[in-house]
Each structure stands twice: as C-alpha cells, then as structure tokens.
N, C-alpha and C positions, 0 to 999 in steps of 0.2 A: 774156351778150349776148342770148341768145334770150328771156330773161325781159323784158328791155327791149323787145324786139320785140313781145311780146304786150301789153305795157303801152301801146304807142303805136298799136296797130292801130285801135282805135276813134277815136282822135284824127285819124289821117290818112286813114282810109277807113271812114266809118260803114257799118254793115251795112244794106242795103236790106231793107224789110219782106217782099218776095217771095223772098228768098234761101233756098234749101233747105239742109238740113244737109249738110255736106261740100263745099259750094261756098265759094269765097273771093272777097271783094271785090277788084276789079281793082287798087285802090291798094296792097294789101298784097303784091302780087306784083311790083311795080315798085320798083326802087331807082334812084337817080340818081347824079349826080356833079357835081363842080365843076372847071372848067379855067381856067387863065390861059394864053393863047397870045400869042406875039409873032412875028408873021410866020408862018412855017411851023413854028416851034418851040413845043412844049408846055413851059412853064416851071414849071407846077404842075398836079398832077392829084390829085383826091380821089375815091374811090369810096365811096359810101354802103354801109354794111354791112347796114343795115336801113332800112325807110322811116322818115323823120323824122330820120335821122342826118345830120349835116352838119359841115363843118369850122368852125373858129373864124373867123368873118367878118373880124375884125381882122387875122388872119394873111393871109388871101386878099387883102385890100385892100393890106396892106404889100407883099406879093409883086408885086401888079399895079403898084403905084406904082414899085417898084424896076425892074420890067421896062420900064416906060415911060421911065425915065431911062437905061436901058442900051441901047446900039446893038444892033440886031438881029444875031444870030449870036454875040454875046459873052455868056458865062454870068455871071450875077450871084452874089452871095455866098450865096444860098439853096441852092446845090448843095453 
C-alpha cells in the first residue's frame, strides 16, 4: 500500500518549486474520509488509508439511499 502512496503523491499534491529536501507537501500528510449519517447515527464510515484513496462511490450512494428509506434509529441491511 505504501508503494501506491508514493505513486499518488505527485497527483494529489504537486511539489512546490521552493520546497526544501526533507519537507513534505501539505496534501500528502492529510487523509480524509467518507461518512453517511442519518440523524445522530453514522451508518457508514470510510477512512482513507493514503491520500487519493476512497471508497467505491456506487456503494456509498447505495448505502445513503437505503438510509434515506429507513426510519431514523432503525438499522438497515448494510450492518
């Protein structure tokens, strides 16, 4: 997975011309995540392992649609 990380570094955070050896572009130090919430409940959580990593968007949309159809507080079939 770390080899993937080094492969996407330039794509997600170009290196500024004034950057010194040993410094890192801000974008390579940040990862993100994806959440689907329903009221106060988190019904889906994805944590990016490396910059540029993300969940399958179709899966997130399906989970969000199912959550929208399910009354708050009731767990859907994705658990």
